C-alpha positions as CSV (number, residue, x, y, z in Angstrom):
1,M,174.2,135.2,49.9
2,A,175.2,132.4,52.1
3,E,173.4,134.1,55.0
4,E,170.2,134.5,52.9
5,E,170.3,130.8,52.0
6,K,170.7,129.9,55.7
7,Q,167.8,132.1,56.6
8,A,165.7,130.5,53.9
9,Q,166.6,127.0,55.1
10,E,165.8,127.9,58.8
11,G,162.5,129.4,57.7
12,Q,161.6,126.2,55.8
13,E,162.6,124.1,58.8
14,K,160.4,126.2,61.1
15,G,157.6,126.1,58.6
16,G,158.0,122.3,58.4
17,G,157.8,122.1,62.2
18,K,154.6,124.1,62.2
19,K,153.2,121.7,59.5
20,K,154.0,118.8,61.6
21,L,152.4,120.3,64.7
22,I,149.2,121.1,62.7
23,I,149.1,117.6,61.3
24,L,149.6,116.1,64.8
25,L,146.9,118.3,66.2
26,L,144.5,117.2,63.3
27,L,145.3,113.6,64.0
28,L,144.6,114.0,67.7
29,I,141.3,115.8,67.0
30,L,140.3,113.0,64.6
31,L,141.2,110.3,67.2
32,G,139.1,112.2,69.8
33,V,136.1,112.5,67.5
34,G,136.5,108.8,66.4
35,G,136.7,107.7,70.1
36,G,133.6,109.7,71.0
37,L,131.7,108.2,68.1
38,A,132.8,104.7,69.0
39,Y,131.7,105.3,72.7
40,K,128.3,106.5,71.5
41,F,127.7,103.7,69.1
42,L,129.1,100.9,71.3
43,V,128.1,102.0,74.8
44,L,125.2,104.5,74.7
45,D,123.3,102.8,71.9
46,K,123.6,99.5,73.7
47,K,122.2,101.1,76.9
48,A,119.3,102.6,74.8
49,A,118.6,99.2,73.3
50,E,118.6,97.5,76.7
51,S,116.2,100.2,78.0
52,Q,113.8,99.6,75.1
53,E,114.0,95.9,75.7
54,K,113.2,96.4,79.4
55,Q,110.2,98.6,78.3
56,A,109.0,96.0,75.9
57,Q,109.2,93.3,78.5
58,K,107.2,95.4,81.0
59,I,104.5,96.0,78.4
60,I,104.4,92.2,77.7
61,E,104.0,91.5,81.3
62,E,101.2,94.0,81.7
63,I,99.4,92.5,78.7
64,K,99.8,89.1,80.3
65,A,98.5,90.4,83.6
66,T,95.4,91.8,81.8
67,E,94.8,88.7,79.9
68,S,94.6,86.5,83.1
69,V,91.3,87.8,84.3
70,G,90.5,86.6,87.8
71,V,87.3,85.2,89.3
72,M,84.4,87.7,89.3
73,F,82.5,87.9,92.6
74,D,79.3,90.0,92.6
75,L,78.6,91.7,95.9
76,G,75.3,93.1,94.9
77,T,74.0,96.6,95.2
78,F,74.5,98.9,98.1
79,V,72.2,101.9,98.9
80,V,73.5,104.3,101.6
81,N,73.0,107.7,102.8
82,L,76.1,109.9,102.1
83,A,77.7,112.0,104.8
84,D,76.8,115.4,103.2
85,P,75.8,117.8,106.1
86,D,73.7,120.2,104.0
87,I,71.3,117.9,102.2
88,E,70.3,114.2,102.1
89,R,72.1,112.4,99.3
90,Y,72.0,108.8,98.5
91,L,74.5,106.5,96.8
92,K,73.4,103.4,94.9
93,V,76.4,101.3,93.8
94,S,76.7,97.8,92.5
95,V,80.1,96.3,93.3
96,V,81.9,93.3,91.6
97,L,85.3,92.2,92.9
98,E,87.9,90.5,90.7
99,L,89.6,87.9,92.9
100,K,92.8,86.1,92.3
101,D,91.5,82.5,92.2
102,Q,88.7,80.1,93.3
103,Q,90.2,79.6,96.7
104,V,89.9,83.4,97.4
105,Q,86.4,83.3,96.1
106,Q,85.5,80.5,98.6
107,E,87.0,82.5,101.4
108,A,85.2,85.6,100.3
109,Q,81.9,83.7,100.3
110,K,82.5,82.6,103.9
111,R,83.1,86.1,105.0
112,L,80.5,87.9,102.8
113,P,78.7,89.5,105.8
114,E,82.0,91.1,107.0
115,I,82.9,92.3,103.5
116,K,79.5,93.9,102.9
117,D,79.6,95.6,106.3
118,A,83.1,96.9,105.7
119,I,81.9,98.4,102.3
120,T,78.7,99.8,103.7
121,T,80.6,101.5,106.6
122,L,83.1,103.0,104.1
123,L,80.4,104.3,101.8
124,L,78.6,105.9,104.8
125,T,81.6,108.1,105.4
126,K,81.7,109.5,102.0
127,R,80.5,112.9,100.8
128,S,79.1,113.3,97.3
129,S,81.8,115.8,96.4
130,E,84.4,113.1,97.1
131,I,82.9,110.6,94.8
132,R,81.8,112.7,91.9
133,T,85.1,112.9,90.2
134,P,86.9,110.1,88.3
135,E,89.8,110.4,90.8
136,G,87.4,110.1,93.7
137,I,85.8,107.0,92.2
138,E,89.3,105.4,91.6
139,F,90.3,106.2,95.2
140,L,87.0,104.6,96.5
141,K,87.8,101.4,94.5
142,E,91.3,101.4,96.1
143,E,89.8,101.8,99.6
144,I,87.3,99.0,99.0
145,A,90.1,96.7,97.7
146,K,92.3,97.5,100.8
147,R,89.4,96.8,103.2
148,V,88.4,93.6,101.6
149,N,92.0,92.4,101.4
150,A,92.3,93.2,105.1
151,I,89.3,90.8,105.8
152,L,90.6,88.0,103.6
153,P,93.4,86.0,105.3
154,L,95.4,85.9,102.0
155,G,94.2,89.0,100.4
156,G,93.4,88.3,96.7
157,V,91.4,91.2,95.4
158,K,92.9,92.2,92.1
159,N,90.4,94.9,91.2
160,V,87.1,96.5,92.1
161,Y,84.4,97.2,89.5
162,F,81.3,99.4,89.7
163,T,78.6,98.1,87.5
164,E,76.1,100.7,88.7
165,F,76.9,104.1,90.3
166,I,74.2,106.7,91.1
167,V,74.4,109.6,93.4
168,Q,70.9,111.0,94.1
169,T,69.7,114.0,96.1
170,G,66.7,113.4,98.3
């Protein structure tokens, strides 16, 4: 009997050790999960909030940029032959430049013949297939802005607008 009691006590001690080990493992798991959640809420969510603030600030800056309309400078209408080899095609386009300020407008007025020549020369190199798509038109606007900015000492062209754009076959 004494041996049976010893074995029963040893079994209880071993079982008690297993219980302690299980409790310790559960506590470690809970601490790990708690630490992970704390990291998520304190670090990751803070980064996400900062990212959202940056995006909001960027949108505000874009809105302010669009609100500050520059000086409009009408260059008139250009009628040119396009560079299509198969058939004669004509382009009629009216161009308005959005300039940064009055000073740039005065400089553009002084250099108006140079600006018109640069645009006419550019338009003469285009084929109708290049300028019939929205992408082609946007690219043409960018090219005009670059050429005019190269002529003006300080640059200053913010945007190019076409108020009339007609491609005609002859």
